[in-house]
C-alpha positions as CSV (number, residue, x, y, z in Angstrom):
1,M,0.1,-0.1,0.1
2,A,2.9,2.4,0.8
3,G,4.1,1.9,-2.8
4,V,0.8,2.8,-4.4
5,G,0.6,5.9,-2.2
6,V,4.1,6.9,-3.5
7,L,3.1,6.2,-7.0
8,A,-0.2,8.3,-6.5
9,F,1.6,11.2,-5.2
10,I,4.2,11.1,-8.2
11,F,1.4,11.0,-10.7
12,C,-0.5,14.0,-8.9
13,V,3.0,16.0,-9.0
14,A,3.9,15.1,-12.4
15,A,0.3,16.4,-13.3
16,T,1.4,20.0,-12.0
17,I,4.6,20.4,-14.1
18,G,4.3,21.5,-17.7
19,Q,4.0,24.7,-19.9
20,Y,1.0,25.6,-18.0
21,P,1.8,25.1,-14.3
22,L,-0.6,23.7,-11.9
23,S,-0.9,23.4,-8.1
24,V,-1.8,19.9,-6.7
25,I,-5.0,21.3,-5.5
26,D,-5.6,22.3,-9.2
27,V,-5.0,18.7,-10.4
28,V,-7.2,17.1,-7.6
29,T,-10.1,19.2,-8.1
30,A,-9.9,18.7,-12.1
31,L,-9.6,15.0,-11.2
32,W,-12.8,15.1,-9.0
33,Q,-14.6,17.3,-11.7
34,G,-13.6,14.5,-14.0
35,L,-15.1,11.6,-12.1
36,T,-18.1,13.6,-11.1
37,G,-18.9,14.9,-14.7
38,T,-18.7,18.6,-13.7
39,A,-15.8,19.8,-15.5
40,H,-16.6,22.8,-17.8
41,Q,-14.7,23.4,-21.2
42,S,-14.0,26.9,-20.0
43,D,-12.1,25.8,-17.2
44,T,-8.6,26.0,-18.4
45,A,-7.2,23.9,-15.6
46,A,-9.5,21.0,-16.0
47,T,-8.9,20.9,-19.8
48,V,-5.4,20.7,-19.3
49,V,-5.2,17.9,-16.8
50,L,-8.1,16.1,-18.4
51,D,-7.6,16.2,-21.9
52,I,-3.9,16.8,-22.0
53,R,-1.8,15.4,-19.1
54,L,-4.0,12.6,-17.8
55,P,-3.9,10.3,-20.9
56,R,-0.1,10.7,-21.2
57,L,0.5,10.3,-17.5
58,A,-1.8,7.0,-17.5
59,A,0.1,6.1,-20.9
60,A,3.4,6.4,-18.7
61,L,2.1,4.2,-16.0
62,L,0.8,1.7,-18.6
63,V,4.2,1.5,-20.5
64,G,6.3,1.4,-17.4
65,L,4.4,-1.6,-15.7
66,A,4.0,-3.5,-18.7
67,L,7.8,-3.4,-19.7
68,A,9.0,-3.9,-16.2
69,G,6.5,-6.6,-15.4
70,S,7.7,-8.5,-18.7
71,G,11.2,-7.8,-17.8
72,A,11.0,-9.5,-14.4
73,T,9.0,-12.5,-16.2
74,Y,11.6,-13.0,-18.7
75,Q,14.6,-12.8,-16.4
76,T,12.7,-15.3,-14.0
77,V,11.7,-17.7,-16.9
78,F,15.1,-17.9,-18.6
79,R,17.0,-17.6,-15.2
80,N,19.2,-14.7,-16.8
81,P,19.6,-11.5,-15.3
82,L,20.5,-9.9,-18.3
83,V,17.2,-10.4,-20.3
84,A,15.1,-7.8,-21.4
85,P,11.5,-8.0,-22.9
86,D,13.2,-7.7,-26.2
87,I,15.0,-10.8,-25.9
88,L,12.5,-12.6,-28.3
89,G,12.5,-9.8,-30.9
90,V,9.3,-8.1,-29.5
91,S,10.3,-4.6,-29.5
92,A,12.1,-5.2,-33.0
93,G,9.1,-6.9,-34.6
94,A,6.6,-4.2,-33.0
95,G,9.0,-1.7,-34.3
96,L,9.0,-3.3,-38.0
97,G,5.3,-3.3,-38.0
98,A,5.1,0.2,-36.9
99,V,7.4,1.5,-39.4
100,F,5.9,-0.7,-42.5
101,A,2.6,1.0,-41.5
102,I,4.0,4.6,-41.4
103,F,6.0,3.7,-44.7
104,L,2.3,2.8,-46.3
105,S,1.1,6.2,-44.7
106,L,-1.5,4.2,-42.8
107,P,-3.8,6.0,-39.9
108,V,-2.7,5.8,-36.4
109,P,-5.0,2.8,-35.3
110,L,-3.5,0.6,-38.1
111,I,0.1,1.6,-37.0
112,Q,-0.8,0.2,-33.5
113,L,-2.3,-2.7,-34.9
114,F,0.8,-3.5,-37.1
115,A,3.2,-3.0,-34.3
116,F,1.1,-5.6,-32.3
117,V,0.8,-8.2,-34.9
118,F,4.4,-8.1,-35.9
119,G,5.5,-8.2,-32.0
120,L,3.6,-11.5,-31.9
121,A,4.7,-12.7,-35.3
122,A,8.4,-12.4,-34.0
123,V,7.7,-14.5,-31.1
124,A,6.0,-17.1,-33.1
125,I,9.0,-17.1,-35.4
126,V,11.5,-17.3,-32.7
127,Y,9.5,-20.3,-31.1
128,A,9.2,-22.3,-34.7
129,M,13.4,-21.6,-35.2
130,A,13.8,-23.0,-31.8
131,K,11.9,-26.2,-32.4
132,L,13.7,-26.7,-35.7
133,V,17.2,-26.7,-34.0
134,R,16.5,-28.0,-30.6
135,G,17.9,-31.7,-29.7
136,A,20.7,-31.9,-27.8
137,H,21.1,-28.2,-27.3
138,D,19.7,-26.3,-24.1
139,P,16.4,-25.2,-25.0
140,I,16.5,-22.2,-23.2
141,L,19.7,-21.0,-25.0
142,V,18.5,-22.1,-28.3
143,L,15.4,-19.8,-27.7
144,V,17.3,-16.9,-26.4
145,L,19.8,-17.2,-29.6
146,A,16.7,-17.4,-31.9
147,G,15.4,-14.4,-30.4
148,V,18.7,-12.4,-31.0
149,V,18.5,-13.3,-34.7
150,I,14.9,-12.6,-35.4
151,G,15.6,-9.3,-33.5
152,A,18.7,-8.7,-35.8
153,V,16.7,-9.4,-39.1
154,M,13.5,-7.3,-37.9
155,G,16.1,-4.4,-37.2
156,A,17.5,-4.9,-40.7
157,G,14.0,-4.6,-42.1
158,I,13.5,-1.4,-40.1
159,S,16.7,0.3,-41.6
160,V,15.8,-0.8,-45.2
161,L,12.2,0.8,-44.8
162,T,14.0,3.9,-43.1
163,Y,16.4,4.2,-46.2
164,L,13.5,3.7,-48.4
165,A,10.9,6.4,-46.7
166,D,9.9,9.7,-48.1
167,P,12.4,11.9,-46.5
168,Y,10.1,14.9,-46.4
169,D,7.0,13.1,-45.0
170,Q,7.5,9.4,-43.9
171,L,11.0,9.6,-42.6
172,P,10.5,12.1,-39.9
173,A,7.3,10.1,-38.4
174,I,9.6,7.2,-38.6
175,T,12.3,8.4,-36.6
176,F,10.3,10.2,-34.0
177,W,8.5,6.8,-33.4
178,L,11.7,4.9,-33.1
179,M,12.9,7.3,-30.5
180,G,10.0,6.7,-28.3
181,S,7.6,9.2,-26.9
182,L,4.2,9.6,-25.3
183,A,3.4,12.9,-26.9
184,G,-0.1,13.2,-28.5
185,I,-1.5,10.0,-26.5
186,T,-5.1,10.2,-26.4
187,F,-7.8,7.9,-24.4
188,D,-8.5,6.2,-27.8
189,D,-5.0,4.9,-27.8
190,L,-5.1,3.9,-24.2
191,M,-8.5,1.9,-25.1
192,G,-6.3,-0.2,-27.5
193,A,-3.6,-0.9,-25.2
194,W,-4.8,-1.8,-21.6
195,P,-6.9,-4.5,-22.1
196,A,-3.9,-6.3,-23.8
197,V,-1.8,-5.4,-20.9
198,L,-4.7,-6.7,-18.6
199,I,-4.7,-9.7,-20.5
200,G,-1.3,-10.4,-19.9
201,I,-0.5,-9.6,-16.7
202,V,-3.5,-11.5,-15.0
203,P,-1.9,-15.1,-15.8
204,L,1.4,-13.8,-14.5
205,F,-0.2,-12.9,-10.9
206,L,-2.5,-16.1,-11.1
207,L,0.9,-18.3,-11.8
208,R,3.2,-16.4,-9.8
209,W,3.8,-19.5,-7.1
210,R,4.7,-21.5,-10.1
211,V,7.1,-18.7,-11.6
212,N,9.0,-19.5,-8.7
213,L,9.5,-22.9,-9.7
214,M,10.8,-21.9,-12.9
215,S,13.7,-20.2,-11.4
216,L,15.1,-23.5,-9.8
217,G,15.8,-25.2,-13.3
218,E,14.3,-27.7,-15.4
219,D,14.7,-30.9,-13.7
220,E,13.9,-29.3,-10.4
221,A,10.7,-27.8,-11.8
222,R,9.7,-30.9,-13.5
223,A,10.4,-33.2,-10.3
224,L,7.7,-30.9,-8.4
225,G,5.2,-31.7,-11.0
226,V,5.5,-28.4,-13.3
227,D,5.0,-28.9,-17.1
228,T,8.1,-26.3,-17.8
229,G,7.5,-26.2,-21.4
230,R,3.6,-25.3,-21.5
231,L,4.2,-23.0,-18.6
232,R,7.1,-21.3,-20.2
233,L,5.3,-20.7,-23.4
234,L,2.3,-19.4,-21.6
235,L,4.6,-16.8,-19.6
236,V,6.3,-15.9,-22.6
237,V,3.1,-15.1,-24.7
238,A,1.6,-13.2,-21.8
239,A,4.7,-10.9,-21.3
240,T,5.0,-10.6,-25.1
241,L,1.4,-9.5,-25.3
242,M,2.0,-6.6,-22.8
243,T,5.4,-5.6,-24.5
244,S,3.9,-5.5,-28.0
245,S,0.8,-3.7,-27.1
246,V,2.8,-0.9,-25.1
247,V,5.3,-0.7,-27.9
248,A,2.6,0.1,-30.4
249,I,1.7,3.2,-28.6
250,S,4.8,4.5,-27.2
251,G,7.6,3.4,-29.7
252,T,10.8,2.0,-28.8
253,V,11.6,2.6,-25.0
254,G,14.6,0.7,-23.7
255,W,16.2,-0.2,-20.5
256,V,12.9,-0.4,-18.4
257,G,12.6,-4.1,-18.5
258,L,16.2,-4.8,-17.8
259,I,17.0,-2.2,-15.0
260,I,13.6,-2.1,-13.0
261,P,13.4,-5.8,-12.1
262,H,17.0,-5.7,-10.4
263,M,15.8,-2.4,-8.5
264,A,12.8,-4.5,-7.3
265,R,15.1,-7.3,-6.1
266,F,17.3,-5.2,-4.3
267,L,13.8,-4.0,-2.0
268,V,12.1,-7.3,-2.0
269,G,14.2,-10.1,-3.0
270,P,13.9,-12.3,-5.8
271,E,10.7,-14.1,-4.8
272,F,8.2,-13.8,-7.9
273,S,5.2,-13.3,-5.7
274,R,6.6,-10.0,-4.2
275,L,9.0,-9.1,-7.1
276,L,6.0,-8.8,-9.6
277,P,4.1,-6.1,-7.6
278,A,6.9,-4.3,-6.7
279,T,8.5,-4.3,-10.2
280,I,5.2,-3.0,-11.8
281,L,5.0,-0.4,-9.1
282,I,8.7,1.1,-9.6
283,G,8.2,0.5,-13.4
284,A,5.2,2.7,-13.5
285,G,6.8,5.4,-11.3
286,Y,10.3,5.5,-13.2
287,V,8.6,5.8,-16.6
288,L,6.2,8.5,-15.2
289,I,9.1,10.7,-13.9
290,V,11.2,10.1,-16.9
291,D,8.5,11.1,-19.1
292,T,7.9,14.4,-16.9
293,L,11.5,15.2,-17.2
294,A,11.3,14.7,-21.1
295,R,8.7,17.2,-21.5
296,S,10.1,19.8,-18.7
297,L,13.8,20.0,-19.0
298,A,14.0,22.0,-22.2
299,G,12.0,24.4,-24.1
300,I,11.4,21.6,-26.8
301,E,10.2,18.0,-25.8
302,I,13.0,15.1,-25.5
303,P,12.1,12.0,-26.7
304,I,11.8,9.6,-23.7
305,G,13.7,6.7,-25.6
306,I,16.7,9.1,-25.8
307,L,16.3,10.4,-22.3
308,N,15.9,7.0,-20.9
309,A,19.1,5.9,-22.4
310,F,21.3,8.4,-20.7
311,I,19.6,7.7,-17.5
312,G,19.1,4.1,-17.9
313,A,22.9,3.1,-18.8
314,P,24.6,4.8,-15.9
315,L,21.7,3.4,-13.5
316,F,22.5,-0.2,-14.9
317,L,26.1,0.3,-14.4
318,W,25.5,1.2,-10.9
319,I,23.1,-2.0,-10.5
320,L,26.1,-4.0,-11.8
321,A,28.2,-2.8,-9.3
322,R,26.0,-3.5,-6.4
323,A,24.7,-6.9,-7.8
324,R,25.4,-10.1,-6.0
325,K,27.1,-13.0,-7.8
326,S,23.6,-14.7,-8.2
327,W,20.2,-13.1,-7.5
328,Q,18.1,-16.5,-7.7
């Protein structure tokens, strides 16, 4: 409950920051007016909070919890602390889908749909490749390496489309999307993303005790009665659904799924039933803070993907310096 309270405080403070400064009282009043239906279009504060900042702040929360929760799941399932949500090519696949839709000059809803479909397709291809070459090899290692290969191929596809894009119309949109940004997010965008995140995160909470067994290793988990292949597939699909759905609305936002689970482990340990709630709360607050900095540090907005790289890289080095030899 303390974490939820801190997150609510960060949310209210973030809502006060921007080109049109507001007080916390203004924000709380506007939110109450929005809930009760008493807001008026002539009320500037209510318009700024409800129509401009609230969708963006809600998107930041959604992106943060989805990417962080996915990262914690991948790292536990693959028993690898360096695994991030894009390990199976999800981010690269979603990026290729969005870039392809922009290249075809499709409307925003179809851009999101293409990103979502291509992200899921990337995982399907990775699993197909892993099945073709499995045998004497470690299945987890094969899956990870297949993800790296597919991610590289998807990245090459993005480069080709970027090279062929119209430099006056399509290229700026592609570049801006690849940098990652929450500018221009609307409630309609969120309506297409949050159901997918919810569908993905519910199985993670319901299976959180079994996920702990996955961290013990293949033989130990099977000895305890866990169908590791089926459970791993379900967890990967759920985490992928969360990742691809938010990448579709935010663009490429790295580091969150890598560093936030480590920060949560410092606070609550590796036990997944505690790790998952802590991770999604910290991830939501982290992206909320970074996005607030992105739109307030300079006269023009800094793409969140760029700012997050400047923050995430040194933060990850600090985590490496403090990390134990084994977090399992």
